C-alpha positions in Angstrom: -21.4 -3.9 16.8 -21.2 -0.2 16.4 -24.4 1.8 15.7 -23.6 4.3 13.1 -27.0 5.9 12.6 -29.5 4.9 9.8 -29.9 8.3 8.2 -26.5 8.7 6.6 -26.2 4.9 6.0 -29.3 5.1 3.7 -27.8 8.2 2.1 -24.5 6.5 1.3 -26.2 3.4 -0.1 -28.5 5.6 -2.3 -25.5 7.6 -3.5 -23.6 4.5 -4.5 -26.6 3.1 -6.3 -27.3 6.3 -8.1 -23.7 6.7 -9.1 -23.5 3.1 -10.4 -26.6 3.8 -12.6 -25.8 7.2 -13.9 -23.6 6.1 -16.9 -22.3 9.1 -18.8 -22.6 11.5 -15.9 -20.3 9.4 -13.7 -17.9 9.0 -16.5 -17.6 12.7 -17.0 -17.1 13.3 -13.2 -14.6 10.5 -13.1 -12.4 12.3 -15.8 -12.8 15.6 -14.1 -11.7 14.3 -10.7 -8.8 12.4 -12.3 -7.6 15.6 -14.0 -7.8 17.6 -10.8 -5.9 15.2 -8.7 -3.2 14.5 -11.2 -2.4 18.2 -11.2 -0.5 17.5 -8.0 3.3 17.5 -8.4 4.8 14.0 -8.9 6.9 12.7 -6.1 10.7 13.3 -6.1 13.6 12.3 -3.8 17.3 12.9 -3.4 19.7 11.2 -5.8 21.4 7.9 -4.7 24.5 6.3 -6.1 23.6 3.0 -7.8 25.7 1.0 -10.2 25.0 1.3 -13.9 24.2 -2.1 -15.4 24.5 -2.1 -19.2 22.0 -4.7 -20.6 21.2 -5.6 -17.0 24.5 -7.4 -16.3 24.5 -8.0 -12.5 20.8 -7.6 -12.1 18.6 -10.5 -10.8 14.9 -9.9 -11.3 12.1 -11.8 -9.5 8.8 -11.7 -11.3 5.4 -12.4 -9.6 3.1 -13.6 -12.3 0.1 -13.5 -10.0 0.3 -9.7 -9.3 -2.0 -7.3 -11.1 -4.4 -7.8 -14.0 -3.9 -10.6 -16.6 -1.9 -9.5 -19.6 -1.0 -11.0 -23.0 2.5 -9.7 -22.4 4.7 -11.9 -20.2 6.5 -9.6 -17.7 9.5 -11.9 -17.6 9.9 -11.9 -21.4 9.4 -8.2 -21.5 12.1 -7.5 -18.9 14.3 -10.0 -20.5 14.0 -8.3 -23.9 14.9 -4.9 -22.4 17.8 -6.2 -20.3 19.1 -9.4 -22.0 22.0 -10.0 -19.6 19.8 -9.8 -16.5 18.9 -13.1 -14.7 15.0 -13.5 -14.6 13.4 -15.7 -11.9 9.8 -16.8 -12.0 8.2 -19.0 -9.3 8.2 -22.6 -10.5 10.1 -22.1 -13.8 13.3 -23.8 -14.5 13.6 -25.3 -11.1 13.0 -22.0 -9.2 11.3 -21.9 -5.9 7.5 -21.7 -5.9 7.3 -19.1 -3.1 8.1 -15.5 -3.7 9.9 -15.0 -0.4 12.0 -18.1 -1.0 12.7 -16.9 -4.5 13.9 -13.5 -3.3 16.3 -15.3 -1.0 17.5 -17.4 -3.9 18.0 -14.3 -6.0 20.3 -12.4 -3.5 22.4 -15.6 -3.1 23.3 -15.5 -6.8 27.1 -14.9 -7.2 27.8 -11.7 -9.0 24.5 -9.9 -8.1 24.8 -6.1 -8.0 21.1 -5.2 -7.8 17.8 -6.8 -7.1 14.9 -6.4 -9.4 11.2 -7.0 -8.7 8.1 -7.1 -11.0 4.8 -7.1 -9.1 2.4 -5.0 -7.1 3.1 -2.9 -4.1 2.9 -5.9 -1.7 5.5 -7.8 -3.7 7.7 -4.8 -4.0 7.6 -4.3 -0.3 8.8 -7.8 0.3 11.6 -7.3 -2.2 12.5 -4.0 -0.6 13.1 -5.7 2.8 15.3 -8.3 1.2 17.3 -5.6 -0.8 17.8 -3.5 2.4 19.0 -6.6 4.4 21.5 -7.4 1.8 22.8 -3.8 1.0 21.5 -3.9 -2.6 19.7 -1.3 -4.7 16.2 -2.2 -5.9 14.9 -2.0 -9.5 11.1 -1.9 -9.7 9.2 -3.0 -12.8 5.5 -2.3 -12.3 3.4 -5.5 -12.4 0.5 -4.8 -10.1 -2.9 -3.3 -10.4 -2.2 0.2 -9.0 1.6 0.3 -8.8 1.6 3.3 -6.3 5.3 2.9 -5.4 6.5 2.5 -9.0 4.6 5.6 -10.0 5.9 7.5 -7.0 9.5 6.9 -8.1 8.5 7.6 -11.7 9.4 4.0 -12.8 5.9 3.5 -14.1 6.8 1.4 -17.2 9.2 -1.4 -17.7 11.0 0.7 -20.3 11.6 3.6 -17.8 12.9 1.2 -15.2 15.2 -0.5 -17.6 16.7 2.8 -18.8 17.4 3.8 -15.2 19.1 0.5 -14.6 21.4 0.9 -17.6 22.2 4.5 -16.9 22.8 4.0 -13.1 20.1 6.6 -12.2 19.0 6.3 -8.6 17.0 7.8 -5.8 17.2 7.6 -2.0 13.8 6.8 -0.6 12.4 7.0 2.9 10.8 3.9 4.2 9.6 2.6 7.6 10.4 -0.4 9.6 7.2 -2.1 10.9 7.6 -4.2 14.0 4.7 -6.5 15.1 4.9 -8.3 18.5 2.3 -10.9 19.4 1.1 -11.6 23.0 3.5 -14.6 23.0 6.5 -12.4 22.3 7.0 -13.4 18.6 8.3 -10.4 16.5 7.8 -10.0 12.8 9.4 -7.2 10.8 8.4 -5.7 7.5 9.4 -2.8 5.2 6.7 -0.2 4.6 6.9 1.8 1.3 3.7 3.8 1.0 1.1 3.5 3.9 0.2 1.6 6.9 -3.4 1.4 8.4 -5.2 -0.3 11.2 -9.0 -0.5 11.3 -11.7 0.1 8.7 -9.5 -0.3 5.6 -8.1 -3.7 6.6 -11.7 -4.9 7.3 -12.9 -3.7 4.0 -10.1 -5.5 2.1 -10.9 -8.8 3.9 -14.6 -8.5 3.0 -13.8 -7.4 -0.6 -11.5 -10.4 -1.2 -14.2 -12.8 -0.2 -16.6 -11.3 -2.8 -14.3 -10.4 -5.6 -14.6 -13.6 -7.6 -18.4 -13.2 -7.7 -18.8 -9.5 -8.1 -15.5 -8.3 -9.6 -13.0 -6.0 -7.9 -15.0 -2.7 -8.1 -18.3 -4.3 -7.3 -16.9 -6.2 -4.3 -15.2 -3.0 -3.2 -18.5 -1.1 -3.1 -20.3 -3.9 -1.3 -17.5 -4.3 1.2 -17.6 -0.5 1.8 -21.3 -0.6 2.6 -20.8 -3.5 5.0 -18.0 -1.7 6.9 -20.0 1.5 7.2 -23.2 -0.3 8.4 -21.6 -2.7 10.8 -18.0 -1.8 11.5 -16.6 -2.0 15.0 -13.9 0.6 16.1 -10.6 -0.7 17.2 -9.5 -0.3 20.8 -5.9 1.2 20.5 -3.3 3.0 22.5 -1.4 5.4 20.2 1.8 6.9 21.7 0.2 6.5 25.2 -3.3 7.8 24.4 -5.9 5.1 24.8 -9.1 5.5 22.7 -11.5 4.0 20.1 -10.5 4.5 16.5 -12.1 3.9 13.1 -8.7 3.9 11.4 -5.1 4.9 12.2 -3.4 5.9 8.9 0.4 6.3 8.7 1.9 7.6 5.5 5.6 7.3 4.7 6.5 11.0 4.2 3.8 13.8 4.1 0.7 13.0 2.2 -1.7 15.5 0.6 -4.3 16.8 1.0 -4.8 17.1 4.7 -7.8 15.6 6.5 -9.6 12.4 5.7 -8.6 11.8 2.1 -4.8 11.5 1.9 -3.9 10.7 -1.8 -0.3 11.2 -2.7 3.1 12.5 -1.8 5.1 15.4 -3.2 8.4 14.2 -1.9 9.8 10.8 -0.8 12.5 12.2 1.5 10.7 14.4 4.0 12.0 12.1 6.8 8.7 11.9 8.7 5.7 9.7 9.2 2.3 11.3 8.5 0.0 10.0 11.3 -3.7 10.5 11.1 -5.9 8.9 13.7 -9.7 9.0 13.0 -11.4 8.5 16.4 -15.1 7.6 17.1 -15.9 11.2 17.9 -15.6 12.0 14.2 -19.0 10.7 13.2 -18.6 10.7 9.4 -15.0 9.4 9.3 -16.0 5.8 8.3 -18.0 7.1 5.3 -15.1 9.3 4.1 -12.5 6.7 4.6 -14.4 4.0 2.8 -15.3 6.3 -0.1 -11.6 7.2 -0.4 -10.7 3.5 -0.4 -13.3 2.6 -3.1 -12.7 5.6 -5.4 -9.0 5.7 -5.1 -7.3 9.0 -6.1 -10.5 10.2 -7.7 -12.2 10.1 -4.4 -9.9 12.8 -3.0 -11.4 15.6 -5.0 -14.9 14.2 -4.4 -14.4 14.2 -0.6 -13.1 17.8 -0.7 -16.1 18.8 -2.6 -18.7 17.2 -0.3 -17.0 17.6 3.1 -14.6 20.6 2.9 -13.1 19.5 6.3 -9.4 19.3 7.1 -8.4 17.4 10.2 -5.1 18.0 12.1 -2.3 15.5 11.5 0.9 14.6 13.3 4.4 14.5 11.6 6.5 12.0 13.6 9.5 9.8 13.2 8.1 6.8 15.2 4.7 5.6 16.4 3.8 3.0 19.0 0.4 1.3 18.8 -1.1 -1.3 21.2 -4.3 -2.8 19.8 -6.7 -5.0 21.6 -7.5 -8.2 19.7 -11.1 -8.6 18.5 -13.1 -10.6 15.9 -12.6 -9.6 12.3 -15.2 -9.9 9.5 -14.3 -13.6 9.2 -15.0 -14.2 12.9 -11.4 -14.8 13.6 -9.7 -13.5 16.8 -6.8 -11.2 16.3 -5.8 -7.9 14.8 -5.9 -7.0 11.0 -3.7 -4.4 9.6 -2.8 -3.3 6.1 0.4 -1.9 4.5 1.1 -1.2 0.8 -2.2 -2.7 -0.4 -1.8 -6.0 1.5 -3.6 -7.1 4.7 -1.7 -8.9 7.5 -3.5 -11.1 10.0 -2.0 -11.1 13.5 -3.6 -14.0 15.4 -4.2 -13.3 19.1 -6.6 -14.4 21.7 -9.7 -12.1 21.9 -9.0 -9.3 24.4 -5.2 -9.7 24.3 -2.8 -7.0 23.2 -0.7 -6.8 20.0 2.1 -4.3 20.0 2.9 -2.5 16.7 5.7 0.0 16.1 6.7 2.0 13.0 10.1 3.6 12.8 11.1 6.0 10.0 14.1 4.8 8.1 15.5 7.9 6.4 16.9 7.2 3.0 16.5 3.5 3.9 16.1 2.3 0.3 18.1 3.0 -2.9 16.0 2.5 -6.0 16.6 2.8 -9.7 14.6 5.8 -10.9 14.9 8.6 -13.5 
C-alpha cells in the first residue's frame, strides 16, 4: 500500500467534515463556484449533414430506464410524444431484448432506419455511439442520465432540444476516440470514447463508491470513497508511449479540456482533433487529493482547486496514446486492471503481475450527432 503521509490526510478529512457541516456557507460557495465555472464557453463543433426526420420518421430510439435519477416522467413516453412516428424500444417491453447491447443491435436491424436514438447516461450513449458508427448512422441523444456530460456538450440538454434538431436535420460532426483493450491472452475489446478516459485513482474511487452508494447515497459514498483512495491508494505501474513509471492517474480527454493542470472540467470545442493527455505521476505528492476532490465536487471543484492550489501542470496534445499497465489488486481484491471512460468503469481481468495493453486513437469527426 502507498504511504501518502498523515498530515495532509488528516487535513483533507477535516476539510470534508467541516464542509459537510457548514450548511449555508457551503451552499453559498457552491453557487459561486457554479457560476464561475459555467462562464466557460459552451462546446461547439463543425456542422454535419444528417437527414431531417419530421415527427421522427426513420428514427429508432433505445431507452435505458435504469440510467440517471428516478423520474415521474417516462422517457419513452416523452420522446414518443415529441416524435410520434419514431420507433421507441425499451428493454423487456413488447418482446424487446432485455440487454441494452442486444437492443441496440435490434434497433439498427430495423428496416427503414435512418438514424439511431438513445436515451440514457454517458455510458449508455457511448455504447450507442459505437453501434451508430459501425452502421454509418447519425446519433440522436436524449439526455437520461445523472450528469449527461455529452448531451450538454452538444447542447442537446433536453428532450425537446434534441427532438427539434432531429426534425430540422441539424447536425454536428464530433471527434471521438477508439479504445482498444488487449488482454494477456490476446483478446481484444473495442469501445467508443466520447468524453474522457482514465486509469488509476478515479476508477478505484468509482468501484468503492458503488459498493457504498445504497447505504450512504451517491454523494456520501463519493466522499467516503475519496477518503479511502487518498489514505490507501496504490499507484498504477504503467508504460505510456514508451515511458515506464508509477502514476496516480492517466487522464485522456477527447479534444482539449480546460483549465490546464489537475482539474480538467470542460471543452470549448468538440473538433480540435487531438487527445488531451495528462499523466499524474507519484512525484506529484498532492495529485491524489486534487484528483479525488475534482471527482467528488464535479465542475464546482474546478474553481475550488484553482483557488487552493494555483498550480498548472503541463499536458500533451496527441492523436494516439499507447498504455501498458501491470495487473494488480483492485479495491475488491480482484486481480486485473480497472479503467474508466464516460462515467463507467471497465474491469479487465488479468493475472496479477501480467500486462494489459490499452490504446486510444483519435477518430476525427468520427460521429455525426443531431444538435442545434
